[in-house]
Structures are given as structure tokens and as C-alpha cells.
N, C-alpha and C positions, 0 to 999 in steps of 0.2 A: 618500511619495509625498502626494503635496499634490493631485493631480489625482486628481476623482471615477472611484473604480473604476467605476461603473456608465456609466461612457461610453466607448463604443467610437470609437474617433481611429477606424479602423482603419486605425491605422498601429502598426511593434510599440514600443515608444515608452512613456515614466513623464516626467512634470513631479515633478522634485522641488526642493524645500526644501533649501541643506543644515546642515553640525550643529558645529561650531566646541566645541575644549575651550577655546581662547580666551574669558575668562572674563568682561575688561573691554570685551568689545563686545556689549555692552546694549544698547537704547537702546526705542520701542513698539511696528516691528517682528522683534521679536526675543526669544525666550519660552526664561528658564531652565530646565533641569531640574535636577535632582539628582543621580545612579548612583545612589543610597542609596534614595532613593523608590521609590514603588508608580509613578511612571510611568517614571522614567529603568530601571528593575529589567523592565520589559511591550516597555520599546525593546532594550531590550539596549546600551545605554550600560556602556565602562565606566570612564566619569567622569565630574564633570559639566561640561555639556555649556548650549552655547546654538542653539536652530532658526534662521533665519537667514533669512527667512520673506521680503525686501529682497537676497537670493540665488539667482535660481530657475535650475533647471537641464534640459536636457528631452535626455536622455539613449536611450537607442536599449539594449530589455530583454536582449537576446545580450547587453550589457556589463557586464546584471547577475547575479550568483556566486551571495548567495541571501541572501534577510529575515531581520535577527537579531531583528525585535520589533515587535510594534505599538505604534502612541502615543493609550494610552487622553483624552489633553486636546485631541484638534482643537478643540471649540470654542475651543477658546485660539490652538490652531496655527488656523482662521479666522476670528478678531479679530482677530491680527495680517497676515494676509494681506489681510486687507482696510484695512487700514492702508493696509497696501505696495501696492497695486491702484489706491484710493484707493474704493473701490463701497462 
């Protein structure tokens, strides 16, 4: 989830950044996470992955089954999101 958890939008939905295991999808709007590293383990990743901040999705909370982890490197994700959003 890349949406600030402190914001109450009044809507039962979350903004998510997609994650891919296709490691060729690199760029300034993407963050590589090694599954065996501290961030990858905290996120519950099974394989090395790329957080794709230029591919965001708004998803109904009812569609989410469970959380598999949390991202301990949100500062890096935030930098990538700022590039994506031009802010």
C-alpha cells in the first residue's frame, strides 16, 4: 500500500503499487527488492522483485485477502513515487 494510512478517504479502498518478479523492468520509477534481504523478508517476498511505482492501482479493501508483510524501505519507494507523480 502506498496510500498514507492516516488519511480517511471515506471510501473502502487502498492505493497500491504493483510488484513484479520480472527483474528486467528497471528504471527510475522502480525499486528492486531482493527476497533474501531484510526488506524482502519483511515484505514476505518469495522471489527477487521490482516495486513498480509507475503502475498504481486503486483496489477495494474487500478484494484484499491478507497482508503478507510491510515495506521497511518506504523512503526509497516514496522517492520513486515522487518521480512517477512529478512532485
